[in-house]
C-alpha positions as CSV (number, residue, x, y, z in Angstrom):
1,S,0.1,-0.1,0.0
2,P,1.2,3.6,-0.4
3,K,1.7,4.3,3.4
4,T,3.9,1.2,4.0
5,D,7.9,1.2,3.6
6,D,9.3,-0.6,0.7
7,N,10.4,-3.9,1.4
8,F,11.6,-5.5,-1.8
9,A,14.9,-5.8,-3.5
10,L,15.9,-6.7,-7.3
11,N,18.0,-9.8,-6.8
12,D,19.5,-9.5,-10.2
13,I,21.2,-6.2,-9.3
14,N,22.3,-7.3,-5.9
15,L,23.9,-10.4,-7.5
16,F,25.7,-8.2,-10.2
17,S,26.9,-6.0,-7.4
18,Q,28.3,-8.9,-5.5
19,Q,30.0,-10.2,-8.5
20,V,31.6,-6.8,-9.4
21,S,32.7,-6.3,-5.8
22,S,34.4,-9.7,-5.7
23,F,36.1,-9.0,-9.0
24,F,37.5,-5.8,-7.9
25,G,38.6,-7.2,-4.5
26,T,40.5,-9.9,-6.5
27,V,42.0,-7.1,-8.7
28,N,42.9,-5.2,-5.5
29,I,44.7,-8.2,-3.9
30,G,46.6,-8.7,-7.3
31,G,47.6,-5.1,-7.3
32,W,49.0,-5.2,-3.8
33,A,50.9,-8.6,-4.7
34,I,52.5,-7.0,-7.7
35,A,53.4,-3.9,-5.7
36,G,55.0,-6.1,-2.9
37,L,57.0,-8.1,-5.3
38,S,58.2,-5.0,-7.2
39,L,59.2,-3.4,-3.8
40,I,61.1,-6.6,-2.9
41,V,63.0,-6.5,-6.4
42,G,63.8,-2.9,-5.9
43,A,65.2,-3.5,-2.3
44,F,67.7,-6.2,-3.7
45,G,68.6,-3.8,-6.5
46,V,69.4,-1.1,-4.1
47,A,71.0,-3.5,-1.8
48,N,73.2,-4.6,-4.8
49,I,74.1,-1.1,-5.6
50,M,75.1,-0.4,-2.0
51,F,77.2,-3.5,-1.8
52,V,79.2,-2.3,-4.9
53,T,79.4,1.1,-3.7
54,V,81.0,-0.1,-0.3
55,R,83.3,-2.4,-2.4
56,E,84.5,0.5,-4.4
57,R,85.0,2.8,-1.6
58,T,86.7,0.4,0.7
59,S,89.9,2.4,0.8
60,Q,88.1,5.6,1.5
61,I,86.3,4.0,4.4
62,G,89.7,2.7,5.7
63,L,91.1,6.2,5.6
64,K,88.0,7.8,7.2
65,K,88.2,5.3,9.9
66,A,92.1,5.8,10.3
67,I,91.6,9.7,11.0
68,G,89.1,9.0,13.5
69,A,85.6,8.6,12.0
70,K,83.3,6.8,14.1
71,S,81.6,3.6,12.8
72,S,78.2,5.3,13.5
73,T,79.3,8.0,11.2
74,I,80.1,5.8,8.3
75,L,76.8,3.5,9.1
76,T,74.7,6.7,8.9
77,E,76.4,8.0,5.6
78,F,75.8,4.8,3.8
79,L,72.2,4.6,5.2
80,L,71.4,8.0,4.0
81,E,72.8,7.4,0.5
82,S,70.6,4.2,0.3
83,A,67.6,6.3,1.3
84,F,68.4,9.0,-1.0
85,L,68.9,6.5,-4.0
86,C,65.4,5.1,-3.1
87,I,63.6,8.5,-2.7
88,L,65.2,9.6,-6.1
89,G,63.9,6.2,-8.0
90,G,60.4,7.0,-6.2
91,L,60.3,10.6,-7.4
92,I,60.9,9.4,-10.8
93,G,58.1,6.8,-10.6
94,L,55.8,9.4,-8.9
95,L,56.5,11.8,-12.0
96,L,55.8,9.1,-14.5
97,V,52.5,8.2,-12.4
98,W,51.6,12.0,-12.3
99,L,52.1,12.4,-16.1
100,L,49.9,9.3,-16.8
101,A,47.2,10.7,-14.5
102,M,47.3,14.1,-16.5
103,L,47.0,12.1,-19.7
104,L,44.2,10.0,-18.7
105,S,42.5,13.1,-17.0
106,G,42.6,14.8,-20.4
107,I,41.1,11.6,-22.2
108,L,38.5,10.4,-19.6
109,P,35.5,12.5,-18.7
110,F,36.5,12.6,-15.1
111,A,39.6,13.8,-13.3
112,I,42.4,11.5,-11.9
113,I,44.1,13.1,-8.8
114,I,46.9,11.7,-6.7
115,S,46.0,12.0,-3.1
116,P,48.5,13.7,-0.7
117,N,48.0,10.8,1.7
118,I,49.4,8.5,-1.3
119,I,52.3,10.8,-1.7
120,L,53.1,10.6,2.1
121,L,52.9,6.9,2.2
122,F,55.1,6.9,-0.9
123,F,57.8,9.0,0.8
124,S,57.5,6.7,3.9
125,I,57.9,3.5,2.0
126,C,60.9,5.1,0.0
127,V,62.7,6.0,3.0
128,I,62.0,2.6,5.0
129,L,62.8,0.7,2.0
130,G,66.2,2.5,1.5
131,I,67.2,2.1,5.0
132,L,66.2,-1.7,5.2
133,A,68.1,-2.2,1.9
134,G,71.2,-0.5,3.3
135,I,71.5,-1.9,6.5
136,I,73.7,-4.8,5.6
137,P,76.1,-3.0,3.3
138,A,76.3,-0.1,5.7
139,S,77.1,-2.5,8.6
140,I,79.7,-4.1,6.6
141,A,81.2,-0.7,5.9
142,A,81.1,0.4,9.6
143,R,82.7,-2.8,10.7
144,M,85.8,-2.5,8.4
145,N,89.1,-2.8,9.8
146,P,90.9,0.5,8.8
147,V,94.3,-1.1,8.0
148,V,92.9,-4.0,5.8
149,A,90.5,-1.4,4.1
150,I,93.3,0.9,3.2
151,R,95.5,-2.0,1.8
152,T,92.7,-3.2,-0.5
153,K,92.6,-1.8,-4.2
């Protein structure tokens, strides 16, 4: 009757909505998995670069330690370099995403924006990933014996 509340639903639309929701949930999980694997591969790449950097600068590290540099100073130097390397790579990626968003905003009938929360998350992940990837090479550099390090070529 006209005065009672509506108590019906369209089952076909509810079923379609559930299917779409489950599809996007699966796509979301896949996106997180791909992002996680990309971060792991990137961390190994940065760690590899930092190992090479420590190897190339062994005599410089030995000289610094010989004239009085503390192990914590050398550790901090390499961790900062590793974090900076990750931030630089992340900024290049963010620039590419921003350009893609601008391109798609021009083509599609709606605007695509990058949330400031996402940018803050991005910077946090870059710094944390850089520090984690550089811990082992930086600790190796900090623990070097100055005499042995100066003798290496």
